[in-house]
C-alpha positions as CSV (number, residue, x, y, z in Angstrom):
1,M,0.0,0.0,0.0
2,M,1.3,3.4,-1.0
3,T,1.2,6.3,1.6
4,N,1.2,10.0,0.8
5,P,4.2,12.0,1.8
6,S,3.8,14.6,4.5
7,R,3.0,18.1,3.5
8,V,5.1,19.4,6.4
9,A,8.9,19.5,5.7
10,F,9.9,20.4,9.2
11,S,8.9,22.5,12.2
12,L,10.8,25.6,13.2
13,F,10.1,27.3,16.5
14,G,6.8,25.5,16.7
15,R,5.7,26.6,13.2
16,D,5.2,24.1,10.4
17,I,7.3,24.7,7.2
18,Y,5.5,23.2,4.2
19,W,7.2,21.8,1.1
20,Y,5.4,24.2,-1.3
21,G,6.8,27.2,0.7
22,I,10.3,25.8,0.3
23,L,9.8,25.3,-3.4
24,I,8.4,28.8,-3.9
25,A,11.2,30.4,-1.9
26,A,13.8,28.4,-3.9
27,A,12.2,29.5,-7.2
28,V,12.3,33.2,-6.2
29,V,16.0,32.9,-5.1
30,I,17.0,31.1,-8.3
31,G,15.0,33.5,-10.5
32,L,16.7,36.5,-8.8
33,V,20.2,34.9,-9.2
34,I,19.5,34.4,-12.9
35,A,18.2,37.9,-13.3
36,M,21.3,39.3,-11.5
37,R,23.6,37.5,-13.8
38,S,21.6,38.6,-16.8
39,A,21.7,42.2,-15.6
40,K,25.3,42.6,-16.5
41,R,24.7,41.4,-20.1
42,Y,21.7,43.7,-20.7
43,G,23.2,46.7,-18.9
44,W,20.6,46.8,-16.1
45,D,21.3,48.1,-12.6
46,Q,21.4,45.2,-10.1
47,D,20.0,47.4,-7.3
48,T,16.9,48.1,-9.5
49,L,16.3,44.4,-9.9
50,I,16.4,43.9,-6.1
51,D,14.0,46.8,-5.6
52,F,11.7,45.3,-8.2
53,A,11.8,41.9,-6.5
54,L,11.0,43.5,-3.1
55,W,7.8,44.8,-4.7
56,A,7.0,42.0,-7.1
57,V,7.2,39.0,-4.7
58,P,4.8,40.3,-2.1
59,S,2.5,41.6,-4.8
60,A,2.5,38.2,-6.5
61,V,1.7,36.5,-3.2
62,V,-1.2,38.8,-2.4
63,G,-2.5,38.6,-6.0
64,A,-2.4,34.8,-5.9
65,R,-4.2,34.8,-2.6
66,L,-6.9,37.2,-3.9
67,Y,-7.3,35.1,-7.1
């Protein structure tokens, strides 16, 4: 018989950390690293990318929750 894996990856300070949260955080970090490397090639300011990420990530989370 096959069992389902746990949704909870681990607990930290009494709070459950879920796998989907880890995957989303990893995707954001990887995307930001790729964007920072590409910024040099396209002549973009890396600080502007960080500023954009600070607005885009929370806005995306709120938008997804509203949807």
